[in-house]
VOBA-1610 file (N, C-alpha, C; in pm, whole numbers, padded with zeros to 5 digits, always signed):
BEGIN
Unk+19455-04809-00619Unk+19392-04771-00492Unk+19270-04682-00519Unk+19161-04710-00449Unk+19038-04634-00469Unk+19049-04495-00407Unk+18992-04394-00476Unk+18993-04256-00427Unk+18861-04230-00354Unk+18869-04174-00236Unk+18751-04149-00154Unk+18680-04022-00202Unk+18556-04038-00245Unk+18475-03926-00294Unk+18336-03929-00233Unk+18333-03949-00101Unk+18207-03953-00027Unk+18217-03869+00100Unk+18272-03748+00085Unk+18295-03659+00198Unk+18166-03617+00268Unk+18053-03617+00196Unk+17928-03577+00260Unk+17880-03681+00361Unk+17926-03805+00343Unk+17894-03909+00442Unk+17984-03894+00563Unk+18113-03879+00539Unk+18210-03854+00647Unk+18342-03815+00582Unk+18397-03705+00627Unk+18524-03657+00571Unk+18640-03719+00649Unk+18755-03738+00586Unk+18872-03788+00658Unk+18913-03691+00768Unk+18959-03743+00879Unk+19004-03656+00986Unk+19135-03589+00947Unk+19148-03462+00978Unk+19272-03387+00954Unk+19382-03450+01039Unk+19494-03484+00978Unk+19602-03553+01050Unk+19653-03468+01168Unk+19648-03336+01153Unk+19692-03248+01262Unk+19596-03256+01381Unk+19469-03270+01350Unk+19369-03287+01455Unk+19390-03420+01526Unk+19414-03523+01449Unk+19435-03656+01508Unk+19558-03657+01598Unk+19666-03595+01554Unk+19788-03588+01636Unk+19760-03519+01770Unk+19683-03412+01763Unk+19649-03339+01886Unk+19564-03426+01978Unk+19468-03496+01920Unk+19380-03583+02000Unk+19459-03695+02067Unk+19551-03754+01994Unk+19634-03862+02052Unk+19710-03811+02173Unk+19764-03691+02161Unk+19837-03631+02273Unk+19743-03610+02393Unk+19620-03565+02367Unk+19523-03546+02475Unk+19488-03680+02539Unk+19467-03781+02456Unk+19436-03915+02510Unk+19549-03964+02601Unk+19673-03938+02561Unk+19788-03987+02637Unk+19812-03910+02766Unk+19787-03779+02762Unk+19831-03695+02874Unk+19718-03639+02960Unk+19595-03646+02908Unk+19483-03586+02982Unk+19373-03689+03000Unk+19378-03763+03108Unk+19282-03871+03129Unk+19185-03841+03242Unk+19185-03717+03291Unk+19092-03679+03396Unk+18953-03653+03343Unk+18856-03650+03434Unk+18718-03617+03401Unk+18702-03466+03410Unk+18648-03406+03306Unk+18637-03259+03303Unk+18544-03204+03411Unk+18467-03290+03475Unk+18379-03245+03583Unk+18433-03282+03721Unk+18555-03333+03726Unk+18621-03357+03855Unk+18687-03227+03900Unk+18642-03171+04011Unk+18687-03039+04053Unk+18783-03043+04172Unk+18823-03164+04212Unk+18904-03174+04335Unk+19052-03195+04309Unk+19093-03202+04183Unk+19234-03224+04154Unk+19271-03163+04019Unk+19401-03154+03995Unk+19454-03088+03875Unk+19420-03164+03747Unk+19406-03295+03758Unk+19374-03375+03638Unk+19239-03332+03580Unk+19140-03312+03669Unk+19010-03265+03623Unk+19014-03122+03573Unk+19093-03039+03641Unk+19107-02899+03600Unk+19169-02888+03461Unk+19270-02971+03436Unk+19334-02971+03304Unk+19236-03013+03195Unk+19157-03116+03224Unk+19058-03163+03127Unk+18955-03054+03100Unk+18910-02988+03205Unk+18811-02881+03187Unk+18869-02767+03104Unk+18995-02735+03125Unk+19059-02628+03049Unk+19061-02661+02900Unk+19090-02786+02867Unk+19092-02829+02726Unk+18953-02817+02666Unk+18853-02862+02740Unk+18715-02855+02691Unk+18672-02710+02667Unk+18703-02623+02760Unk+18660-02484+02747Unk+18737-02410+02638Unk+18863-02447+02617Unk+18939-02390+02505Unk+18874-02430+02372Unk+18830-02556+02364Unk+18763-02604+02242Unk+18631-02531+02222Unk+18560-02508+02333Unk+18432-02438+02324Unk+18453-02295+02272Unk+18561-02233+02317Unk+18593-02097+02270Unk+18627-02096+02122Unk+18705-02194+02076Unk+18741-02202+01934Unk+18618-02221+01848Unk+18527-02306+01895Unk+18402-02330+01823Unk+18320-02201+01815Unk+18306-02133+01929Unk+18226-02011+01934Unk+18284-01902+01845Unk+18416-01891+01844Unk+18481-01789+01761Unk+18456-01814+01613Unk+18453-01940+01574Unk+18429-01973+01433Unk+18290-01927+01388Unk+18192-01935+01477Unk+18056-01894+01443Unk+18027-01749+01479Unk+18115-01687+01558Unk+18090-01551+01602Unk+17981-01544+01708Unk+17981-01642+01799Unk+17879-01647+01905Unk+17947-01651+02041Unk+17869-01658+02148Unk+17922-01667+02283Unk+17949-01813+02319Unk+18055-01836+02395Unk+18089-01975+02428Unk+17984-02044+02512Unk+17908-01966+02591Unk+17804-02027+02673Unk+17681-02067+02591Unk+17687-02041+02462Unk+17579-02083+02372Unk+17610-02216+02302Unk+17724-02277+02336Unk+17771-02399+02272Unk+17758-02517+02367Unk+17691-02624+02322Unk+17671-02744+02403Unk+17718-02865+02323Unk+17813-02940+02376Unk+17869-03054+02304Unk+17776-03175+02313Unk+17764-03244+02200Unk+17681-03365+02189Unk+17761-03472+02116Unk+17696-03583+02087Unk+17764-03689+02012Unk+17762-03663+01861Unk+17687-03563+01817Unk+17680-03533+01674Unk+17548-03469+01639Unk+17530-03443+01510Unk+17412-03369+01464Unk+17282-03444+01488Unk+17284-03576+01480Unk+17161-03652+01504Unk+17110-03627+01646Unk+17199-03635+01743Unk+17159-03608+01880Unk+17121-03460+01897Unk+17197-03371+01837Unk+17165-03227+01846Unk+17027-03198+01790Unk+16994-03257+01676Unk+16862-03237+01616Unk+16752-03287+01710Unk+16775-03403+01770Unk+16675-03459+01860Unk+16655-03371+01983Unk+16765-03320+02039Unk+16753-03234+02157Unk+16680-03105+02120Unk+16718-03045+02007Unk+16657-02918+01966Unk+16507-02932+01949Unk+16462-03040+01886Unk+16321-03056+01855Unk+16242-03112+01973Unk+16290-03222+02030Unk+16218-03282+02143Unk+16230-03198+02270Unk+16341-03126+02280Unk+16364-03046+02400Unk+16268-02930+02418Unk+16191-02898+02314Unk+16093-02789+02322Unk+15954-02838+02362Unk+15940-02968+02384Unk+15806-03024+02408Unk+15737-02962+02529Unk+15808-02951+02641Unk+15746-02896+02762Unk+15699-02753+02739Unk+15784-02674+02674Unk+15748-02535+02646Unk+15627-02530+02552Unk+15625-02620+02453Unk+15514-02623+02357Unk+15382-02651+02428Unk+15384-02744+02522Unk+15262-02779+02595Unk+15218-02665+02686Unk+15315-02601+02748Unk+15283-02490+02839Unk+15226-02370+02764Unk+15280-02345+02645Unk+15239-02226+02567Unk+15130-02256+02466Unk+15093-02384+02456Unk+14992-02428+02358Unk+15032-02391+02216Unk+15159-02408+02186Unk+15211-02386+02050Unk+15269-02518+02002Unk+15195-02587+01918Unk+15234-02723+01879Unk+15239-02739+01726Unk+15264-02627+01657Unk+15273-02632+01511Unk+15420-02620+01470Unk+15465-02714+01385Unk+15604-02718+01339Unk+15606-02714+01186Unk+15701-02639+01132Unk+15721-02634+00986Unk+15861-02685+00956Unk+15870-02777+00863Unk+16001-02827+00820Unk+15991-02860+00671Unk+16089-02930+00618Unk+16088-02964+00476Unk+16091-03115+00458Unk+16053-03158+00340Unk+16050-03302+00310Unk+16188-03357+00274Unk+16290-03269+00271Unk+16424-03314+00231Unk+16524-03306+00345Unk+16474-03293+00469Unk+16563-03291+00584Unk+16629-03427+00604Unk+16736-03428+00682Unk+16797-03554+00724Unk+16696-03631+00807Unk+16709-03765+00807Unk+16615-03847+00883Unk+16615-03811+01032Unk+16724-03756+01083Unk+16729-03718+01224Unk+16626-03611+01256Unk+16590-03530+01158Unk+16483-03431+01175Unk+16349-03491+01136Unk+16343-03558+01021Unk+16216-03611+00973Unk+16155-03712+01070Unk+16235-03805+01120Unk+16182-03905+01211Unk+16143-03844+01345Unk+16216-03741+01386Unk+16184-03675+01513Unk+16052-03600+01505Unk+16031-03525+01396Unk+15905-03451+01386Unk+15787-03546+01364Unk+15812-03660+01301Unk+15705-03759+01287Unk+15667-03814+01425Unk+15767-03834+01510Unk+15738-03876+01646Unk+15657-03769+01720Unk+15695-03642+01702Unk+15621-03534+01766Unk+15477-03528+01714Unk+15459-03558+01586Unk+15324-03561+01530Unk+15239-03668+01599Unk+15303-03781+01632Unk+15230-03887+01701Unk+15194-03848+01844Unk+15262-03743+01895Unk+15235-03693+02030Unk+15139-03574+02029Unk+15079-03547+01912Unk+14979-03443+01905Unk+15022-03313+01841Unk+15145-03307+01792Unk+15191-03187+01722Unk+15141-03190+01577Unk+15127-03073+01519Unk+15089-03062+01378Unk+15212-03018+01300Unk+15245-03094+01195Unk+15367-03068+01120Unk+15335-03043+00973Unk+15387-02933+00920Unk+15377-02904+00776Unk+15513-02933+00712Unk+15511-03012+00604Unk+15632-03044+00530Unk+15631-02970+00397Unk+15736-02894+00371Unk+15747-02818+00246Unk+15832-02895+00147Unk+15781-02914+00025Unk+15859-02977-00082Unk+15944-02872-00154Unk+16060-02912-00205Unk+16140-02820-00286Unk+16085-02812-00427Unk+16133-02714-00503Unk+16100-02712-00645Unk+16200-02803-00718Unk+16188-02821-00848Unk+16278-02912-00921Unk+16426-02875-00913Unk+16457-02753-00870Unk+16598-02714-00856Unk+16656-02760-00723Unk+16569-02813-00634Unk+16616-02859-00504Unk+16605-02757-00395Unk+16553-02638-00428Unk+16543-02528-00330Unk+16403-02521-00269Unk+16402-02488-00141Unk+16277-02463-00071Unk+16238-02317-00092Unk+16109-02290-00101Unk+16061-02152-00113Unk+16046-02091+00026Unk+16120-01985+00051Unk+16107-01914+00179Unk+15967-01855+00193Unk+15908-01814+00081Unk+15775-01756+00085Unk+15672-01856+00132Unk+15687-01981+00092Unk+15592-02084+00137Unk+15597-02099+00289Unk+15717-02094+00343Unk+15731-02105+00488Unk+15668-01985+00558Unk+15693-01867+00503Unk+15636-01745+00563Unk+15483-01752+00568Unk+15424-01806+00459Unk+15277-01811+00451Unk+15217-01911+00550Unk+15296-02006+00595Unk+15246-02109+00686Unk+15256-02072+00833Unk+15325-01961+00863Unk+15341-01920+01002Unk+15205-01884+01063Unk+15180-01940+01183Unk+15054-01915+01253Unk+15084-01867+01396Unk+14979-01831+01469Unk+14997-01788+01607Unk+15052-01900+01695Unk+15018-02026+01660Unk+15062-02139+01742Unk+15186-02208+01684Unk+15253-02142+01586Unk+15375-02202+01531Unk+15487-02195+01633Unk+15541-02310+01664Unk+15648-02321+01764Unk+15785-02308+01701Unk+15802-02377+01587Unk+15937-02400+01535Unk+15937-02414+01384Unk+16041-02360+01322Unk+16074-02388+01182Unk+16212-02453+01182Unk+16224-02566+01114Unk+16352-02638+01106Unk+16387-02663+00960Unk+16497-02604+00915Unk+16539-02616+00774Unk+16690-02639+00770Unk+16733-02737+00694Unk+16877-02761+00679Unk+16941-02651+00594Unk+17067-02622+00623Unk+17138-02519+00547Unk+17176-02570+00409Unk+17237-02688+00405Unk+17279-02750+00279Unk+17228-02893+00277Unk+17161-02930+00169Unk+17111-03067+00160Unk+17226-03165+00142Unk+17223-03274+00217Unk+17333-03370+00216Unk+17341-03451+00087Unk+17230-03465+00016Unk+17232-03545-00107Unk+17265-03462-00230Unk+17203-03346-00242Unk+17221-03264-00363Unk+17325-03155-00347Unk+17354-03118-00220Unk+17446-03006-00197Unk+17381-02871-00218Unk+17249-02867-00237Unk+17180-02741-00263Unk+17170-02659-00134Unk+17211-02533-00143Unk+17206-02441-00030Unk+17064-02384-00021Unk+17004-02397+00097Unk+16866-02352+00116Unk+16862-02205+00162Unk+16751-02137+00142Unk+16742-01992+00173Unk+16725-01965+00323Unk+16814-02020+00404Unk+16800-02006+00549Unk+16825-01863+00595Unk+16906-01788+00520Unk+16930-01649+00560Unk+16801-01567+00549Unk+16731-01585+00439Unk+16604-01513+00420Unk+16502-01557+00524Unk+16494-01687+00550Unk+16399-01739+00649Unk+16434-01685+00788Unk+16563-01687+00820Unk+16607-01639+00950Unk+16577-01492+00973Unk+16597-01412+00870Unk+16569-01268+00882Unk+16421-01243+00909Unk+16336-01320+00839Unk+16192-01304+00860Unk+16151-01347+01001Unk+16202-01461+01045Unk+16162-01516+01175Unk+16222-01440+01293Unk+16328-01364+01268Unk+16394-01292+01378Unk+16301-01188+01442Unk+16198-01145+01369Unk+16103-01048+01423Unk+15979-01114+01481Unk+15982-01248+01493Unk+15869-01322+01548Unk+15915-01398+01673Unk+15821-01468+01738Unk+15858-01551+01852Unk+15869-01698+01814Unk+15878-01725+01682Unk+15895-01862+01632Unk+16042-01898+01638Unk+16072-02016+01694Unk+16211-02061+01701Unk+16256-02112+01564Unk+16380-02082+01529Unk+16436-02125+01401Unk+16557-02214+01426Unk+16547-02338+01378Unk+16655-02435+01391Unk+16712-02466+01253Unk+16845-02462+01241Unk+16907-02504+01115Unk+17002-02621+01141Unk+16991-02719+01054Unk+17085-02831+01055Unk+17201-02790+00964Unk+17313-02758+01026Unk+17429-02708+00950Unk+17535-02816+00930Unk+17493-02940+00930Unk+17588-03052+00922Unk+17679-03041+00800Unk+17622-03007+00685Unk+17700-03004+00562Unk+17765-02869+00533Unk+17728-02767+00607Unk+17784-02634+00580Unk+17885-02589+00685Unk+17878-02646+00804Unk+17967-02603+00911Unk+18113-02629+00873Unk+18195-02527+00885Unk+18336-02538+00848Unk+18362-02514+00701Unk+18256-02500+00622Unk+18269-02475+00478Unk+18217-02335+00444Unk+18090-02311+00473Unk+18030-02181+00447Unk+18041-02096+00574Unk+18162-02068+00614Unk+18190-02004+00742Unk+18131-01863+00750Unk+18159-01781+00650Unk+18109-01644+00649Unk+17957-01641+00643Unk+17900-01728+00562Unk+17754-01732+00548Unk+17687-01764+00681Unk+17742-01862+00753Unk+17682-01902+00881Unk+17683-01788+00982Unk+17786-01707+00978Unk+17794-01594+01072Unk+17685-01491+01048Unk+17629-01490+00928Unk+17531-01387+00892Unk+17387-01436+00897Unk+17365-01557+00948Unk+17229-01612+00954Unk+17170-01592+01094Unk+17045-01548+01097Unk+16973-01538+01224Unk+16910-01675+01253Unk+16943-01733+01365Unk+16884-01861+01406Unk+16882-01868+01557Unk+16802-01959+01608Unk+16795-01981+01753Unk+16871-02106+01793Unk+16873-02205+01702Unk+16939-02332+01730Unk+17011-02382+01605Unk+17125-02445+01626Unk+17205-02496+01514Unk+17266-02629+01555Unk+17262-02725+01462Unk+17320-02857+01485Unk+17436-02882+01390Unk+17538-02957+01439Unk+17651-02991+01353Unk+17720-03116+01401Unk+17802-03176+01312Unk+17886-03291+01343Unk+18029-03261+01302Unk+18124-03301+01386Unk+18265-03272+01357Unk+18319-03349+01239Unk+18268-03470+01216Unk+18330-03556+01116Unk+18300-03518+00972Unk+18223-03413+00952Unk+18199-03363+00817Unk+18301-03256+00778Unk+18384-03211+00874Unk+18471-03097+00846Unk+18612-03116+00902Unk+18660-03242+00899Unk+18798-03269+00938Unk+18818-03303+01084Unk+18709-03309+01161Unk+18716-03349+01300Unk+18686-03497+01316Unk+18683-03545+01440Unk+18659-03688+01464Unk+18511-03724+01461Unk+18482-03851+01437Unk+18347-03903+01448Unk+18310-03914+01595Unk+18181-03899+01624Unk+18132-03919+01760Unk+18121-03793+01844Unk+18142-03677+01783Unk+18130-03552+01857Unk+18066-03447+01767Unk+17987-03361+01827Unk+17921-03252+01756Unk+17877-03149+01856Unk+17786-03064+01815Unk+17740-02960+01906Unk+17600-02914+01870Unk+17533-02863+01972Unk+17408-02793+01956Unk+17432-02650+02002Unk+17400-02555+01917Unk+17412-02414+01952Unk+17275-02361+01988Unk+17266-02296+02103Unk+17143-02232+02148Unk+17173-02084+02169Unk+17114-02000+02087Unk+17144-01857+02088Unk+17056-01783+02189Unk+17119-01702+02271Unk+17045-01623+02368Unk+16969-01509+02299Unk+16848-01488+02343Unk+16767-01375+02297Unk+16713-01306+02423Unk+16740-01178+02434Unk+16705-01105+02556Unk+16768-01172+02678Unk+16892-01213+02661Unk+16974-01273+02767Unk+16926-01410+02814Unk+16837-01472+02737Unk+16785-01603+02775Unk+16803-01702+02661Unk+16842-01825+02698Unk+16853-01931+02599Unk+16713-01978+02558Unk+16700-02040+02440Unk+16572-02102+02404Unk+16533-02203+02512Unk+16404-02223+02538Unk+16359-02309+02647Unk+16373-02458+02616Unk+16491-02498+02578Unk+16519-02638+02543Unk+16562-02713+02668Unk+16501-02827+02691Unk+16538-02912+02804Unk+16603-03040+02752Unk+16693-03096+02832Unk+16757-03221+02795Unk+16655-03332+02779Unk+16684-03426+02691Unk+16591-03537+02668Unk+16642-03666+02729Unk+16756-03658+02799Unk+16810-03772+02871Unk+16838-03729+03015Unk+16853-03829+03102Unk+16881-03802+03242Unk+17010-03872+03282Unk+17074-03818+03385Unk+17195-03884+03431Unk+17302-03792+03483Unk+17284-03662+03470Unk+17386-03569+03519Unk+17359-03429+03470Unk+17438-03335+03520Unk+17420-03194+03486Unk+17527-03144+03389Unk+17598-03236+03324Unk+17699-03193+03227Unk+17632-03110+03116Unk+17709-03019+03060Unk+17658-02928+02957Unk+17528-02861+03005Unk+17529-02822+03131Unk+17416-02752+03193Unk+17285-02829+03181Unk+17298-02962+03182Unk+17181-03048+03177Unk+17126-03071+03038Unk+17181-03004+02938Unk+17134-03023+02800Unk+17175-03160+02748Unk+17295-03204+02787Unk+17345-03333+02739Unk+17424-03401+02851Unk+17358-03484+02933Unk+17429-03548+03044Unk+17525-03656+02995Unk+17622-03685+03079Unk+17721-03788+03046Unk+17861-03732+03049Unk+17957-03817+03076Unk+18097-03774+03082Unk+18140-03712+02950Unk+18198-03595+02957Unk+18243-03525+02837Unk+18364-03597+02778Unk+18360-03636+02650Unk+18475-03703+02587Unk+18582-03599+02551Unk+18675-03579+02643Unk+18767-03467+02634Unk+18846-03466+02502Unk+18900-03580+02463Unk+18982-03584+02341Unk+18899-03554+02216Unk+18774-03604+02212Unk+18688-03576+02098Unk+18652-03428+02092Unk+18619-03371+02207Unk+18591-03227+02211Unk+18713-03148+02168Unk+18831-03190+02216Unk+18955-03123+02177Unk+18976-03129+02027Unk+18942-03245+01966Unk+18955-03259+01822Unk+18863-03167+01746Unk+18738-03153+01796Unk+18645-03060+01732Unk+18697-02917+01743Unk+18745-02880+01860Unk+18797-02744+01877Unk+18915-02715+01788Unk+19006-02813+01778Unk+19125-02794+01694Unk+19085-02786+01546Unk+18988-02867+01504Unk+18939-02860+01366Unk+18881-02721+01337Unk+18811-02664+01434Unk+18756-02529+01418Unk+18867-02426+01401Unk+18975-02442+01476Unk+19088-02349+01464Unk+19147-02352+01324Unk+19167-02472+01269Unk+19225-02482+01135Unk+19128-02428+01029Unk+18999-02458+01045Unk+18900-02408+00951Unk+18895-02255+00951Unk+18906-02196+01071Unk+18904-02050+01080Unk+19016-01988+00999Unk+19130-02055+00995Unk+19246-02004+00923Unk+19242-02035+00774Unk+19178-02147+00738Unk+19197-02201+00603Unk+19070-02212+00519Unk+18953-02171+00571Unk+18828-02200+00500Unk+18821-02134+00363Unk+18877-02016+00347Unk+18872-01951+00214Unk+18954-02029+00112Unk+19072-02073+00151Unk+19154-02155+00060Unk+19086-02289+00033Unk+19022-02346+00135Unk+18954-02475+00118Unk+18841-02467+00017Unk+18763-02360+00025Unk+18653-02343-00070Unk+18707-02323-00211Unk+18814-02246-00224Unk+18875-02224-00356Unk+18923-02356-00417Unk+18981-02442-00335Unk+19027-02573-00383Unk+18907-02658-00427Unk+18798-02653-00350Unk+18680-02731-00385Unk+18617-02682-00516Unk+18622-02551-00538Unk+18570-02496-00664Unk+18652-02546-00782Unk+18784-02550-00767Unk+18870-02601-00873Unk+18844-02749-00900Unk+18820-02824-00794Unk+18791-02967-00811Unk+18658-02987-00882Unk+18560-02902-00852Unk+18431-02913-00922Unk+18447-02882-01070Unk+18527-02781-01102Unk+18554-02752-01243Unk+18615-02872-01311Unk+18706-02939-01241Unk+18772-03058-01296Unk+18670-03168-01324Unk+18579-03191-01229Unk+18478-03296-01244Unk+18389-03267-01364Unk+18344-03141-01377Unk+18256-03105-01488Unk+18328-03115-01621Unk+18456-03076-01625Unk+18535-03091-01748Unk+18547-03236-01789Unk+18567-03324-01693Unk+18576-03467-01722Unk+18443-03519-01777Unk+18334-03472-01720Unk+18202-03513-01770Unk+18182-03466-01914Unk+18221-03342-01942Unk+18204-03288-02076Unk+18291-03363-02176Unk+18415-03389-02140Unk+18507-03459-02230Unk+18465-03603-02255Unk+18395-03662-02159Unk+18353-03802-02176Unk+18244-03816-02282Unk+18175-03706-02309Unk+18063-03702-02405Unk+17946-03792-02361Unk+17946-03826-02236Unk+17832-03899-02182Unk+17718-03800-02157Unk+17595-03843-02179Unk+17484-03756-02139Unk+17477-03751-01986Unk+17452-03634-01931Unk+17438-03626-01786Unk+17353-03505-01750Unk+17293-03512-01635Unk+17212-03402-01583Unk+17247-03383-01436Unk+17270-03260-01395Unk+17298-03229-01255Unk+17166-03211-01182Unk+17152-03280-01072Unk+17031-03269-00990Unk+17046-03149-00894Unk+16969-03045-00923Unk+16980-02922-00845Unk+17038-02811-00930Unk+17007-02690-00891Unk+17057-02573-00962Unk+17202-02547-00922Unk+17296-02557-01017Unk+17438-02544-00989Unk+17471-02410-00923Unk+17387-02310-00947Unk+17409-02178-00888Unk+17402-02182-00736Unk+17328-02279-00682Unk+17307-02287-00537Unk+17373-02409-00474Unk+17455-02480-00549Unk+17515-02603-00496Unk+17651-02572-00432Unk+17672-02623-00312Unk+17797-02604-00241Unk+17912-02661-00324Unk+18030-02600-00323Unk+18137-02637-00417Unk+18196-02777-00403Unk+18162-02851-00298Unk+18225-02982-00281Unk+18134-03098-00320Unk+18021-03070-00384Unk+17921-03174-00409Unk+17864-03166-00550Unk+17844-03282-00611Unk+17765-03291-00734Unk+17680-03418-00726Unk+17550-03400-00746Unk+17459-03514-00756Unk+17413-03515-00901Unk+17447-03619-00974Unk+17420-03617-01118Unk+17363-03749-01167Unk+17287-03737-01273Unk+17226-03852-01338Unk+17296-03879-01470Unk+17333-04004-01492Unk+17382-04049-01624Unk+17275-04141-01680Unk+17191-04090-01771Unk+17078-04169-01821Unk+17122-04305-01875Unk+17047-04407-01835Unk+17075-04543-01883Unk+17178-04618-01801Unk+17233-04552-01698Unk+17335-04617-01616Unk+17285-04627-01472Unk+17259-04748-01428Unk+17213-04771-01292Unk+17319-04727-01191Unk+17278-04646-01094Unk+17374-04599-00994Unk+17430-04716-00913Unk+17346-04813-00880Unk+17394-04929-00803Unk+17500-05005-00881Unk+17473-05028-01010Unk+17569-05101-01093Unk+17699-05022-01108Unk+17687-04890-01126Unk+17806-04807-01146Unk+17891-04801-01019Unk+17826-04789-00905Unk+17901-04785-00779Unk+17976-04915-00754Unk+17910-05028-00779Unk+17973-05158-00755Unk+18087-05184-00854Unk+18066-05148-00980Unk+18168-05175-01082Unk+18286-05079-01073Unk+18266-04964-01003Unk+18372-04863-00995Unk+18440-04855-00859Unk+18400-04942-00767Unk+18448-04924-00630Unk+18599-04946-00615Unk+18660-05015-00713Unk+18807-05029-00706Unk+18877-04901-00750Unk+18801-04809-00812Unk+18858-04682-00857Unk+18822-04567-00764Unk+18696-04564-00719Unk+18652-04451-00637Unk+18537-04490-00545Unk+18530-04423-00432Unk+18422-04444-00337Unk+18319-04334-00351Unk+18207-04364-00415Unk+18099-04267-00434Unk+17972-04325-00373Unk+17864-04249-00377Unk+17738-04297-00320Unk+17622-04252-00407Unk+17503-04293-00366Unk+17384-04242-00436Unk+17286-04179-00338Unk+17340-04129-00227Unk+17254-04060-00132Unk+17310-04061+00008Unk+17222-04038+00104Unk+17262-04028+00244Unk+17312-04162+00296Unk+17419-04157+00377Unk+17475-04279+00434Unk+17375-04349+00525Unk+17286-04271+00590Unk+17190-04332+00682Unk+17086-04415+00608Unk+17078-04400+00475Unk+16982-04477+00396Unk+17051-04578+00304Unk+17182-04600+00324Unk+17258-04680+00228Unk+17214-04825+00225Unk+17151-04874+00331Unk+17105-05013+00333Unk+16970-05029+00266Unk+16909-04917+00230Unk+16777-04920+00167Unk+16789-04908+00016Unk+16706-04984-00054Unk+16705-04976-00200Unk+16587-04892-00249Unk+16523-04820-00155Unk+16417-04729-00193Unk+16476-04608-00266Unk+16403-04554-00364Unk+16452-04435-00433Unk+16474-04320-00334Unk+16570-04236-00362Unk+16602-04123-00275Unk+16479-04037-00251Unk+16443-04018-00123Unk+16326-03935-00092Unk+16353-03788-00122Unk+16481-03749-00123Unk+16515-03610-00155Unk+16489-03583-00303Unk+16542-03669-00389Unk+16522-03650-00533Unk+16375-03669-00571Unk+16309-03760-00500Unk+16166-03781-00525Unk+16087-03656-00492Unk+16121-03591-00380Unk+16051-03469-00339Unk+16072-03356-00440Unk+16184-03361-00514Unk+16211-03262-00618Unk+16128-03285-00743Unk+16057-03399-00747Unk+15972-03429-00861Unk+16043-03502-00974Unk+16162-03556-00946Unk+16236-03628-01051Unk+16176-03766-01073Unk+16189-03816-01195Unk+16133-03948-01229Unk+16212-04058-01160Unk+16150-04175-01146Unk+16218-04288-01084Unk+16342-04329-01163Unk+16332-04322-01298Unk+16447-04357-01381Unk+16564-04263-01352Unk+16535-04136-01345Unk+16642-04040-01318Unk+16702-04062-01179Unk+16616-04091-01083Unk+16665-04115-00947Unk+16753-04238-00942Unk+16709-04345-01007Unk+16784-04471-01004Unk+16916-04461-01081Unk+16930-04360-01165Unk+17053-04341-01242Unk+17138-04227-01188Unk+17113-04187-01064Unk+17185-04072-01006Unk+17287-04116-00902Unk+17401-04049-00903Unk+17507-04072-00805Unk+17545-03940-00739Unk+17602-03952-00620Unk+17654-03833-00551Unk+17806-03845-00540Unk+17875-03739-00584Unk+18020-03730-00571Unk+18048-03613-00478Unk+18126-03635-00374Unk+18159-03525-00283Unk+18306-03537-00242Unk+18371-03423-00231Unk+18516-03420-00209Unk+18550-03312-00108Unk+18678-03295-00081Unk+18722-03192+00012Unk+18850-03128-00037Unk+18897-03028+00037Unk+19018-02957-00002Unk+19139-03050-00004Unk+19134-03158+00072Unk+19246-03252+00078Unk+19247-03351-00038Unk+19141-03352-00120Unk+19134-03444-00233Unk+19240-03408-00337Unk+19316-03506-00380Unk+19421-03486-00480Unk+19357-03482-00619Unk+19379-03371-00692Unk+19313-03354-00822Unk+19358-03457-00924Unk+19485-03490-00924Unk+19535-03589-01020Unk+19473-03726-00993Unk+19463-03764-00866Unk+19403-03892-00832Unk+19254-03893-00863Unk+19187-03781-00838Unk+19046-03770-00871Unk+19025-03785-01021Unk+19110-03722-01100Unk+19099-03728-01246Unk+19110-03871-01297Unk+19211-03942-01248Unk+19232-04081-01291Unk+19112-04168-01253Unk+19066-04152-01128Unk+18956-04234-01078Unk+18827-04210-01156Unk+18795-04083-01179Unk+18670-04053-01248Unk+18675-04091-01396Unk+18792-04087-01455Unk+18803-04134-01594Unk+18767-04283-01603Unk+18819-04360-01508Unk+18784-04502-01502Unk+18634-04520-01484Unk+18577-04441-01392Unk+18434-04454-01364Unk+18350-04418-01487Unk+18387-04311-01554Unk+18312-04268-01671Unk+18326-04367-01787Unk+18442-04426-01800Unk+18459-04531-01902Unk+18371-04651-01870Unk+18359-04682-01742Unk+18272-04791-01700Unk+18127-04758-01734Unk+18089-04632-01712Unk+17953-04590-01745Unk+17927-04601-01895Unk+18027-04565-01975Unk+18012-04576-02121Unk+17987-04719-02163Unk+18060-04812-02102Unk+18045-04952-02138Unk+17907-05004-02103Unk+17844-04947-02001Unk+17709-04989-01962Unk+17605-04941-02062Unk+17630-04827-02124Unk+17537-04774-02224Unk+17554-04848-02355Unk+17680-04874-02391Unk+17709-04941-02519Unk+17666-05086-02515
//
């Protein structure tokens, strides 16, 4: 049986979360915005309990949490939702990075076609963005800085805390895509200054199809973000449409478990990373880690095995383990990874790179067996 090692694409749902969701599906079928009967009241209570659990995990106010279908939608609302304010204030300059998820990159490119000016910052060869470069680009008409917390391909943690501290004394909005860090770097997220945050539940043991956009109040006012769709006043107009009660309940329940277990989860992921590196060393295969290990989140390794095509290795090893060579949203493309390319890596190194990502639920013995098979397959390709 193949071992799943692509948690950065989507993590398995926590069985306890799923059990809770099934119960909600069976017993709570009312619309959370129906105010004339108990069925709607019960649904609303479940939604608001989930909102409270989410807010407690981040250390924010529950009225700062808006449920969406996931980080892609949250990113779009955060960026496009500022358009009216940008036009009114004549602030149309945006700063982001060249290694963001496509949900940010494609959105800012669209804004550029609408007359916005966008600066893209490249990382250095370690995969890290320079906070100083961002600081130097701030202008009077800068509207927004958008930087992901953890890169989905390399697992490199970006200096969002330093950027947030600097921007907190300005009127520039700061958006972080926390898709890969939410539920993992719990303490770190609580200490970051930001105005907007995006996340998806399915990266941290929750269900697919639900996420959130966080809008932090400053001087008792939310950022001037407007909804980009029409159809209702749900989520205070930020995200219209019937609230998927069971999905929201699943996200809330996942937050509750993460709040209790995140320290143990990170410790387990650190042990699994040690195991992976030991297997690589024992295999005596040449390898290079893409990104500075000092800044890589404990559940991810993006590595190059020189002379071994990542496509060939993934296909020949799929009966042993499920791995990838980059973002799931680009899996149908055979173009070299734009993230690794932005780091200045050669095409050969990029084409020979794979991403392995795991979670606290990953069985170490099963991982060991699977990766031994994979590494033996890699050896045969070199020989």
